[in-house]
N, C-alpha and C positions, 0 to 999 in steps of 0.2 A: 170675503172670508166667511165661511159658513159656521153657524153656531149649532150646537146640539139641539135637536127637535125644532130646527128652523126658528130658533129664538132670535129676537132683535137685540141690539145693544141698547139696553134700557138706561138712559141718562136721567130718568125721572128723579125728582128730589125726594120722593117717598110715596108709597112703600118702595123699599130698596130691592135691588137685585139680590137674590139668594143663591147660595152654591147649588149647582145642578145636582151634585151628589146628595145634598141634604134633601132636596125636593124629591129625588128618586127614592131615597129611603122612606120618606114620609108617604110617598105614593105606594110603595111596596107593602107597607104595613097598614094601609088604609082600611082594609076589611077585616084583617085578623093580625093584630100586632103581636109578634113573637109567640104565636100559638095561644094567645089569651082568649081567642074566640070573638074578639071585638076590636073596633078601632080605638085609638087613644081618645078621640073626641067623644066616645060613648062611655068611657070608664068613669066609675065613681072616683072623685078626687080624694076620697078618704079610704079607698081600697089599697091593698098592699102593692098591687102592680103599679098603680100611678104614684104611690108614695116613693117607689124606687126610681121612677123616671124623674120626679121632682127633686129628690135628694141628689141624684147624679148631676142634674142641670145646675143646681145651686153650687155643688162642689166644684164643678168645672169653671163656673164664673169666678168663684173665689180663687181658684188656681190661676186663671188667666190674668186677673187684675192684682193678684197678690194681696187680697183683702185680709187685714188682720182679724184676729179673733174678737176684738172689741167692737166689731162692726157687724150689724145684721143685714141680711139681704131680703128684700121683699119683692114679690112679683104681684103687682097691683093692676088696676084698670084705670081708664080715664085719660091716659096719655099724659104728656108733660103739662098740658093745659090744666088738668085737674091738680097737679102738684103746685102750680102757680097759686092756687087758692089754699091748698092743704098746708103748705109751708107757713104762710103768715097766720093761718088759723091756729096753728100749734105754737108758733114761736114769736109772733109780733103782738106783745101784750100792751095794754094801756100804759101810756107813759114812756114806751120804748120807741126806738127808731130802727128801721132796717135800711141798710145801704144797698143801692142797686147800681150796677155798672150796665149801661145800655149801649151795646155795641152793634145792635141790629134789631130787626123786627121782633124776634122772639124774646130778647131781653126787654124790649118795650112792653110786650104783652105781660111778661112776668111782673114788671113794675106796676103796670096799670091794675092788675089783680090785687097786688099788695096794698095799693092806695085805697082800695075799697074797705080794707080791714083796719089799717093803722097808719102811723106816720112813716113816711119814706123820704130818705135823703138820696139824691141822685149824685153819685160820686163821679160819673162820667156819662156823657151823652154824645154820641157821634153823629147826631142829626145834621149838623152844619155841613158835613162832607158826604151826606147821604150814606153814612155808615160804610165808608170805604177804608177805615183804619181802626185799629184796636189800641188800647192804652197799655202802658206798663202798670200792672195792677198794684205793684208795691210802691209806686210813687204817687198814687192818688190821695186826695184829701178826703178821708172818711170822717164820719161823725164821731163824737167823743167816746161813746160807749154803745156801739150798735148791737142790736140783738143778733144780727148775722149780716154777712156781706154776700150778696148774690151776683153771680155772673154766668154768662152763657159761653161755653168754650168755642162753639162753631155756629156761625150764623148762615143758615142755608140760603137765605134769600139774597144776601149781599155778598156772600163768598169771602168772609173774613173769619179768622180763627186765632184764638189765644191758645198757643200750643205748648204752654209750660204750666207748672203747678206753683201757684203763688204761696209765699210764706207771709201770712197775715195773722194778726193777734186775735181778731174776732172770729167766731165760727164761720167757716166758708161753706156756702151752699151753692151748688153748681148744676146747671142744666148741661148734660153731656149727650143729649139725644142724638146728635148727628155726627159725632166723632168718637164715641165710646168704642173701645176695642181697636182703635186705629193707631194707638201708640201706648207705650208703658206709662202708667200713672202712679204717682206717689199718693196712695189713698190717705195716708196719715195727715196730709195737708188739708183735708176736707172733713167737715162735720156731716155733710149730707150730699150725696150725688144722686141725681135722678135722670132717667133717660127713657123716652119712648122707644120701643124696640124697632119700630118700622123704618127707622132711618139707617140703621147700620148692623142690626144683629137679629132680625126676625120679622115676623108679620105684625101688622097693626093689631092693637088690642091688648098688648102687654106693656106695662111700665115697670121698669126696674128701679128700685130705690135702695141705695146703700147708705145706711145710717149708723152713726156712732152711738155707743151705749149711753153716753151722758146726755145726748139729745133725746133719746128714747125716754129717759128718766124725767126730762123737763116737760113732757106733755101735760097740759093742764088738766085738772080734774073735771069730770063731767063734759068731756069733749064729745062732739057728735061722733057716733060710732064709726061711720065710714070715713071720718076725717082723723081718726085717732091712731097715730103711729104705734103707740104702746099696745093698743088692742090688736093691731095687725101683727106685731112682733109676737105677742103672746099666743096668737093663733097660727103662727107659721104661714102667714099670707092666706089663710083659709078661714077667716071670719065669715066670709061669704064664698060662694063657688068661684074659684079663680079661673082665668082664661086658660083652661087646661091644654087645649090643642096648641095655642100660641106659645105657651111655656115649653111644651115638647119640641116645637120647631126651633125655638131659641136654643134649646139644648143640643139639637143637631148642628146648629151653626157654631156653638161653642166647641164641640168636638172637632168640627172642620178647621176652626182657627188653630186649635192645638196641633192638629195634624200638619198644618202649613208651617209651623214653627213659632206660633205664639204672636205676641204683640209686636215684638221687634221685627218679625217678618212682615206683619201687616203694615207697619210704618214704612218699611222700605218699599213695598208695593204701592202704597198710597203716594209716596213721593215720586216714584217712577211714573205712575199714571198721570198725576197732575202736571209733572214736568213736561210731558209730551204735548199737552194742550197749551200750557203757558208759553212754551217755546214756539208753538205755532202762532200764538198771538203776537209775540215779540218779533217774529221773523216776517210779519205781514206788512211792515212799514207803515203802520197806522191804519190799515184796512180794518183790523180788529183792535178794539181798545179794551184792556182789562179794567174792570170796575174797582177792584181792591188794590190798594197800594202794595207794592212788592213785598214789603216786610210783614204785611198782615194777611197775605193770601192763604186761603183755605186749601188744604189738600183733599178735601171732600167735595167741595162745590166750586167749580171754576166759572166765574161770571165774566162775560165780555159782551160788548155792543158792536154793532155795525153802523154804517153811515146814515141809514134811514130805516123807517119801518118797512118800506116796500122791499128793501134789500134783505132785511131780517126775515120777513115772511118767505121770500124766495129761498133763502138759506135753509130755513126749517123744513120747507116743503121738499126740497131736493135732498136734504139729509135723510128725511124719513123714507124717501124712495130707496135709499141705500141701507135701510134697516138701522139707522141712527135715530132712535126715538127719544121723545121727552126732552128736547133741547130748548124749548121756549122758556125765556126768562120770566121772572115775576114782574108784574106791572110796575112795581115801585122802582125797579132798576131798568127794565126793558131788555132788549137784546136777547142773549142766549145764556143758558146755564147748563153746564155739564156736571151732573152729580155722579160721583164715582166712588161708591162705598166699597166695603171690604171685598165682597165677592165679585165685583165688576172686573172682567178680564182686561189685562193690560193691552191685549191685542185690539180691543175696542177703542181705546184711546189713540192707538196708532192709526186705526182706520179713520177716526175723526180728524186727527191732525193732518193726514193726507188729503182728506176731503176739504178741510179748511184751506190748505195750500192751493188746491185745484180751483176752488170756488173764488178765491181772491185773484188768482191769475186770470180767470175768465170775466170777472166782474169789477176789477179794480180800475 
């Protein structure tokens, strides 16, 4: 099955596959965007033309996620990893405790960063099962009065996902880097959501933060400027020069998602894509073994193993020859990982499923 521009089926965990139409639009405006005489990446971020691009991008994200007026949207830099430090720097004060749910490698990194700043309570840690399961967040034992509760919706390395919005008393802080825009979300259940764009909605270099007004007001005095959410809000994400080109490309992706039917349509496509691969795993009679328990499976990152490292290497090599790229799993799980973000074509998952069936027949 041929792809436009001889593109491969890119199963890489990130940066993500982007819509071809968005890439084409970015390409066509590269030298002279809409008659402005320059590329978007050359524009002043304080000029009227870029202000229009920025405003439209923000408005479309607010529309897609149904973000209420009492939440601000920030487009920052540093990725989710920078937010792992910025969040406790603003909200984990002396004498307070933050609760962390550790359902995978990224939740662990978030927790480790917070421990450098203040007291952390681990409400859940899935290490014993090598993070193959996720908990019911509403049934966990949290500390008495946590400053906030942090969890990661989708763990790209282990292929597990928390696919519902919890009702919790304490402020909920959530890393949605790798499944944002893949399903409708009740924003009101969260105090702060953050996401690196490169997993599901744009290029690397942009970090989206959705923050409730009461949390903005709680930023401590004399906070370090680049760590200060209030300062970033007051300057409309432009205290320093933002990642202008990356924000523009995110805006193209937002328009593409709207044109596809919004988040309900994205969720259906995500389930269709992942089901094709999970069904191939289940139909293999044990030749492939899924890492995540069925109830915790991610619809963004499908992780599975084969019987040996040699067999895995052969699978990856032969798959790449069929233009199925980026399937090598992370070393902490091994095997293979198929990352299938919003713009990944369903046809690519069917090609992979067919390849898996053929490979198992020849090597089982």
